Phi, psi and omega in degrees: 000320181297316181295322180295314179297322179296320180296317179296318179299315180295323178296314178298319180297319180295316179298316180297317182295317180295318180296317179297320179297318183293329179285318185281333185290125182289149179270089184261124178252119180261118180300140180256078183275149173289141181242007175227149180303139176271343184290140178279138179300333181299335188243020183301329183240026177236177178288337176289158176131202183247134177236136181232145181200183179235156183239135175228127186146065221081215182212139180187185181228164183225133173232122180240131180244111177253089177057025177295327177225043179070012177235157175239119183204167177211142177231128170247129174247109186240121182051039177084358181256129179273131173243114181264118182256151178220174178209154175259000183278156175247155180229160182246137180295144178062033177231147172307133188238134170224117187223138181262125176254141180226154175210097186052243181270004180261150181197161171199163177249130178252127179240141175203152181286173181294339180256006178088007179269162177055049175293141185206143173252131177232169179050044181285123181226096180243119182302130180085358180226066182288155175058034179279162178228159179219157166223149182219159171224157177269129175278145175244166186292343181250010183214103178295133177253127180246146177240142185232149174236139181197194181220166172222161178207160177266147179266338179231020177207176185265006181293139179196164178168201182269142179223093181250146189217155173241131177240121179229100184065238181266003182256145178226132179235133186238140169236121183233160178220129179268120177285341179281313183262353182051050177225155176266149174232145170244159181207150173241140180216177178229150178242115180243105190058248179255000187265135181245134172222147179187176180217141181272173180294345179256007177091008177280129178270144175223147177225163179179188181229137173246129181219118184057242183250023178227150174212153180201164180179203182227164178221156177205147176235109185291334181287317181266355181059042178244151178206169181180200183232162176215156176204155180205152176235148182294137179249340180201000000 
């Protein structure tokens, strides 16, 4: 009888201990980002390959695959929702490319030069996200391209909005949207070790630090005498 009661007691103790652990243990999700370029060396200077970008009109990212691995596809992730696009069109290597991608009632046109320069999305039609904008860059086999999503705000004014960025080596490209002024901004910057510097299309300067998969900093516009902060985290 003693052994039986002891066994029952130990079983109850084990269940309680396991249950307590499951309640106390935090639910930590570690993003599984690629850390090497996905682009094939064969297509570094052609229209084929991998293109990565950001979406603003809400917030999201874009990944386009033009025959990098014998498939043509596009993925937009907007506010955490994946939109998988496809096409029935064919393309030719080393030729100026214009291709229509569709997803049910959503669609866009992707344009790129024969050498992979000047990638651009036009005629963007995403249900529930009118008047959105995008920017993209071509990834190469020797340069990993990362995309970030974030926000910015003013410290002495009410300006705030979306601050999304692409980092490719030492170059940084930003697409932002002001919810106060309802306008888009683009910006070019540079990344030197962990230090970020750049300027927007309206003359606003920004600086910051990039560390692992996060970056943050400050911005200021001497003409309007406005300033504030910005931050972003890697999405892909």
